[in-house]
Every structure is written in C-alpha cells, then in structure tokens.
C-alpha positions in Angstrom: 0.1 -0.2 0.1 1.1 3.5 -1.3 1.5 6.1 1.7 -1.1 7.9 -0.6 -3.6 4.7 -0.1 -3.1 4.6 3.0 -3.6 8.2 4.2 -7.1 7.9 2.1 -8.1 4.9 4.1 -7.0 6.6 7.4 -9.3 9.2 6.3 -12.4 7.4 5.0 -11.6 5.6 8.7 -12.1 8.9 10.4 -15.1 10.6 8.4 -16.6 7.4 9.1 -16.3 6.4 12.7 -16.2 10.0 14.0 -20.7 10.2 14.0 -20.4 7.0 16.0 -17.7 8.3 18.2 -20.0 10.9 19.5 -23.1 9.6 19.3 -22.2 7.5 22.5 -21.1 10.2 25.4 -20.1 9.3 28.7 -21.2 10.7 32.0 -18.6 12.1 34.3 -19.6 8.6 36.8 -19.0 6.2 33.1 -15.5 7.4 33.2 -14.5 7.3 36.9 -16.4 3.7 36.2 -14.1 2.8 33.4 -11.0 3.9 34.7 -11.4 1.6 37.7 -12.6 -1.3 35.5 -8.9 -0.5 33.7 -7.4 -0.4 36.9 -8.8 -3.3 38.4 -8.4 -5.7 35.5 -4.6 -4.1 34.6 -2.8 -7.9 34.4 -5.5 -9.4 32.4 -5.4 -6.4 29.8 -1.5 -6.3 29.8 -1.9 -9.6 29.2 -4.3 -9.2 26.3 -2.1 -7.4 24.8 1.1 -9.3 25.2 -0.9 -12.5 23.2 -2.2 -10.1 20.8 0.6 -7.6 19.3 3.7 -9.4 20.6 3.4 -13.3 21.1 0.9 -13.2 17.6 3.0 -10.9 15.9 6.4 -12.0 14.5 7.8 -9.3 13.5 7.5 -8.1 17.0 10.6 -6.7 18.6 9.5 -7.6 21.9 8.5 -11.3 20.8 12.1 -11.9 19.4 13.2 -10.6 22.9 11.1 -12.6 25.0 12.4 -15.9 22.7 15.9 -15.2 23.7 15.1 -15.0 27.3 13.2 -18.0 26.6 10.2 -16.9 28.0 6.9 -17.7 26.9 3.3 -16.6 27.3 2.5 -19.4 29.9 5.8 -18.0 32.0 4.4 -14.1 31.9 1.4 -15.5 32.6 2.8 -17.4 35.7 4.9 -14.2 37.0 2.3 -11.8 36.8 -0.2 -14.5 39.3 2.5 -15.0 41.3 4.2 -11.1 41.8 2.4 -8.4 40.1 3.0 -6.4 36.7 5.3 -4.2 37.8 7.6 -7.2 39.7 7.0 -9.1 36.2 8.3 -5.8 34.3 11.7 -6.2 36.5 12.2 -9.4 36.0 11.6 -9.5 32.4 13.5 -6.7 32.0 16.8 -8.7 34.5 16.3 -10.9 31.2 16.6 -8.5 28.5 13.2 -7.9 27.2 13.2 -3.9 27.7 13.7 -1.0 24.5 15.7 1.9 25.1 14.8 4.9 23.2 17.8 4.8 21.1 16.5 1.5 20.2 13.3 2.6 19.4 14.1 5.1 17.4 16.5 3.1 15.5 19.6 5.3 16.8 21.1 1.9 17.6 20.7 -2.0 17.1 19.4 -4.2 19.7 21.7 -6.2 21.4 21.4 -8.3 24.1 23.6 -11.7 24.8 23.4 -13.8 21.7 21.2 -11.7 19.9 21.6 -8.6 17.6 19.2 -7.1 15.4 17.7 -3.2 14.5 14.5 -2.3 14.5 11.8 1.0 13.2 9.6 3.0 14.9 7.1 1.4 12.7 8.2 -2.7 13.9 6.5 -1.7 17.5 3.2 -0.8 16.3 0.1 -3.1 17.6 -1.1 -4.7 14.4 -4.3 -4.9 15.7 -4.9 -1.6 15.7 -6.5 0.3 12.1 -6.1 3.5 13.0 -9.2 6.4 12.1 -6.0 9.4 12.3 -2.7 9.4 13.4 -0.5 11.1 15.6 3.2 12.2 15.1 5.5 13.0 18.5 7.2 16.6 18.3 10.4 15.4 17.0 12.4 18.0 19.3 14.6 14.9 19.9 14.9 13.7 16.4 12.7 13.2 13.4 9.0 13.7 14.6 7.5 9.6 14.7 3.5 8.3 13.6 1.3 6.8 15.6 -1.3 4.8 14.7 -4.9 5.5 16.7 -8.4 4.6 16.5 -11.3 5.6 18.5 -11.4 3.0 21.2 -7.9 4.7 22.1 -9.3 7.5 22.3 -12.5 6.8 24.2 -10.1 5.8 26.9 -8.0 9.0 26.6 -11.6 11.2 27.1 -12.2 9.2 30.5 -8.7 10.0 31.6 -9.4 13.5 30.9 -12.6 13.5 32.6 -11.3 12.0 35.9 -8.4 14.2 35.6 -10.8 17.3 35.7 -12.6 16.2 38.4 -9.8 15.9 40.5 -8.7 19.3 39.7 -12.0 20.7 40.4 -12.0 21.6 36.4 -14.7 19.1 35.4 -17.5 21.4 35.2 -15.4 24.9 34.1 -15.1 26.6 31.3 -12.0 25.0 29.5 -10.0 26.7 26.7 -7.1 25.4 25.0 -4.3 27.0 23.1 -3.0 23.7 20.9 -3.4 22.2 17.2 -4.6 19.1 17.8 -8.8 18.2 17.4 -8.2 15.8 19.7 -8.4 17.7 22.4 -11.8 18.7 21.1 -13.2 15.5 20.4 -12.1 13.8 24.3 -13.7 17.1 25.9 -17.0 16.1 23.9 -17.0 12.5 24.8 -16.3 13.0 28.4 -18.4 16.2 29.1 -15.8 18.7 29.6 -17.6 21.9 28.8 -14.9 23.2 26.2 -15.3 26.9 25.1 -13.0 27.7 23.3 -9.8 27.0 20.8 -7.0 28.9 20.1 -5.1 27.8 17.5 -1.7 28.3 16.5 -0.1 27.5 13.3 -1.2 24.0 11.9 -1.1 21.7 8.3 -3.9 22.4 6.4 -4.9 18.7 6.5 -4.6 19.4 10.4 -7.3 22.4 9.9 -9.7 20.5 7.7 -10.5 17.6 10.2 -10.5 19.7 13.0 -13.6 21.6 10.9 -15.0 18.7 9.9 -15.2 17.1 13.8 -16.8 20.4 14.7 -19.5 20.3 11.9 -20.5 16.6 12.8 -20.4 17.4 16.4 -23.0 20.6 16.1 -25.4 17.9 13.8 -25.3 16.1 16.7 -25.8 18.8 19.1 -22.2 19.8 20.8 -21.1 23.0 20.9 -18.3 23.2 19.9 -16.1 26.6 19.6 -14.6 27.3 16.1 -10.6 27.6 16.2 -9.6 31.5 16.4 -6.4 31.3 15.1 -3.9 32.7 17.7 -0.1 33.2 17.1 1.8 32.2 20.0 3.6 36.2 19.7 -0.5 37.0 20.6 -0.4 35.6 23.9 -2.2 39.4 24.9 -5.4 38.1 23.1 -5.6 34.7 25.4 -4.8 36.6 28.5 -8.0 39.3 27.8 -10.2 36.6 27.3 -9.1 35.0 30.9 -9.5 38.2 32.1 -13.4 38.1 31.1 -14.0 35.3 31.2 -12.8 34.8 35.1 -15.0 37.9 36.0 -17.9 35.4 35.8 -17.0 32.3 36.9 -14.4 31.3 39.8 -11.9 29.2 37.7 -11.1 28.6 34.1 -9.3 25.8 32.5 -7.1 26.9 29.7 -4.5 23.7 28.3 -1.3 25.2 26.9 2.3 24.5 26.9 4.3 25.9 29.6 6.0 28.4 27.8 3.2 29.4 26.4 1.0 29.9 29.8 4.5 31.9 30.3 3.8 34.4 27.6 0.3 34.5 28.5 1.1 36.0 32.1 3.8 38.2 30.4 0.6 39.4 28.8 -1.5 39.9 31.4 0.9 41.5 33.8 2.2 44.3 30.7 -1.6 44.9 30.1 -3.2 45.5 34.0 -5.2 42.2 33.0 -6.4 39.9 36.8 -6.5 35.9 35.1 -6.2 35.0 38.5 -9.4 32.9 38.0 -6.9 30.4 35.6 -5.7 27.2 35.9 -3.1 26.1 33.7 -2.4 22.4 32.8 0.5 22.7 31.0 1.8 19.7 28.7 4.3 19.0 26.1 7.8 20.5 27.4 8.5 20.2 31.1 6.9 22.8 33.8 10.7 23.9 35.2 10.7 25.8 38.3 11.2 29.5 37.1 8.2 28.8 34.3 5.6 27.9 37.5 7.3 30.8 39.3 6.0 33.1 36.5 2.6 31.4 36.5 2.1 31.3 40.3 2.9 34.6 40.6 -0.1 35.9 38.6 -2.5 34.4 41.4 -2.5 31.5 38.8 -2.8 27.6 39.5 -0.6 25.3 37.5 -0.4 21.6 36.8 1.7 19.3 34.4 0.4 16.1 32.2 3.4 14.2 30.8 2.1 12.6 28.1 3.5 11.1 24.8 1.6 10.4 20.9 2.6 7.1 21.7 1.0 6.0 25.1 -1.4 9.1 26.1 -1.5 11.0 29.2 1.5 9.1 31.4 1.2 11.2 35.2 -1.1 13.8 35.6 -0.5 16.8 38.5 -3.4 16.8 41.2 -4.4 20.1 42.4 -1.7 20.2 45.4 1.6 19.2 43.3 4.3 21.8 42.6 6.4 21.2 38.9 6.4 18.4 37.0 5.2 16.2 39.9 2.5 14.0 38.6 0.7 10.7 40.2 1.0 7.7 37.1 -2.4 6.4 35.3 -1.9 2.9 36.6 -4.8 2.0 34.2 -2.6 1.7 31.5 1.0 2.4 32.6 2.7 0.5 34.5 6.2 2.1 35.2 9.6 0.6 37.1 13.1 1.9 37.6 16.3 1.3 36.1 19.9 3.1 36.3 21.7 2.8 32.6 24.6 5.0 31.7 23.9 8.1 30.3 
C-alpha cells in the first residue's frame, strides 16, 4: 500500500467513525467506572495486549527478546499471577526484555546476549489497531514519529481526561486550550467537559480540515463545539484578555497549553493590567520548570502538569496540590519501573 493510499484509508475511517464516536457520550460516572475497571483489570489487559501484539506478531521486536530470554506466554502469565505487573516487568527487564529510547527510534541496534538486530519505530506498532487517524511526536529530539490511533484509544483517553479534570475541580468549569490538535476537542466532547474556546496556533491544512469536519459533525449531533480562533504564539495578549473576561463571571477557568505559552500569557496579562487569577493552567509538551512555575503562580494562577506522549497518551497527571513536574502515574494503562543505566 502506498503512503497516499494509506492516508486515504485513514481519512475514510475517521470520516465514518467520528459520528459513531460522538453518538455515545460518557457521563462523569461512566468515566470513573471505566478507569476504575481498567485499574482492577490491568494484569488481564496486559496479557491480552501481550498475546495479540507480541506473541501473535512475528515481526515484534519484543517477541524476539522474549524468545531470546526463553520466556513463553505461559511463563509471563505465571509471573503475573505470582508477583504482579511491576515485579514481572522488573524480571523481564533483568532478562533483557526491554527497549531503550535509542533502540526504539532506530538510532542503535538492539543487542542482548546472543542476539543483535535493528528495529524501526513502526516495528512496534500494534497490528490489531486499524487507525482512524495518526498522532505524531514533536520531533524535538529527532525525526517525528507517527503513531496509529483508533477511536477506542481516544475513548479511553477521554475518560481519563474527565477523571483528571474532576480531581482538579475543573470538570464543570469553562475550558479552553491553545494547541493545534483536534483530539482535545473530541475528548472533551466525549467526556462532557465544557470546552468553550479553542485558540489555534499554526497548523497544517490537513489538520485544519479534520478539525473543521469534527466540529461540524459535532454540531449536527447537538454538541456546541468552538470553532478555532487563529492565535499565533506571539499573540498571547488575546488569550490573556479572554481569560480576564471569562474569570469575571467564573471562579475557575481551565486553559491547556505548553508551559512556555502559559508564561507568555502571564507576561501579557501583567503588562496590560489584566486579572487572570481565576485561571488554572494545565501544561504539557514541555517541562514545567521551577522558573516557569514561579512566573505562572506569581500571576495568582494555579498550574498542574501532564506528562504525555503520542504513543501512549497521558502517562502522569499532576493533582491540585502538585508542584512542578510532580505527577501521579495513570496506572489504569501505564506500568512503570525504574532502572539505572549510564547516560
């Protein structure tokens, strides 16, 4: 299949799948129930993914590593029953079943005792996913990496967003974001988060067309989704002005953006005598450094951080008491272990 044909197929699945996705909105209670169920069933879900995406996939780099370690599916199942998920991952890592970021990106070969091979990012794709659209990494540390995404993945991320917003006391507050991706619009609509404003920085024509289609379909189905307002990064004053006006009638307003953009908004508010103290910034995509956090909080605003990746969605989320990049791991779909390595 050529690249253009692949993109046509992805676009068709997005066009046909979006109405079905939006026709089944989640309540806040349903979002909590879904996330809770995923936490309770995380070992079972892990085994299911392992069976479908690794052991049944002859091209999976993880399958090669597991075979090299002499570890069959039943062995992993036994370890999970005995030790739990994190301890099982530690045991597998000790046996050489792991991938470094350099190996994942294809910057260096995968070398373990008795095994050496090269891999590309697409070799790690889940073959059971038929993409309805594609995500892309920022490319700040190399070439951008495309990720296959389907509406099931997006539904789960929407439920997580609702739980996170509820924990931050923001679920029923006016919500805006200053980013290019339309996934924020779709997740908010699915989960009942009141998205009222979309500040759109520079984006590709393809992304804009997809966004306009999503908003139009949402309107047909009864959703009041905001049309994007083109705001360049250097026009932070316009965002600050909106936050000032919205904050006069609302005790709390949420804005999702990059930490550096939040700093721009705070600087613009200070320079123009605007009051944005009702704002809670939800930042992602960059580190929320101590200096950035200090500037944001000096404006009377709250701020919390999301740690996410295009390949996984949200990995960790800051609570209302968090500082800096302090986040809670989303254990409903993430398992995390620590390993020392030379850098």
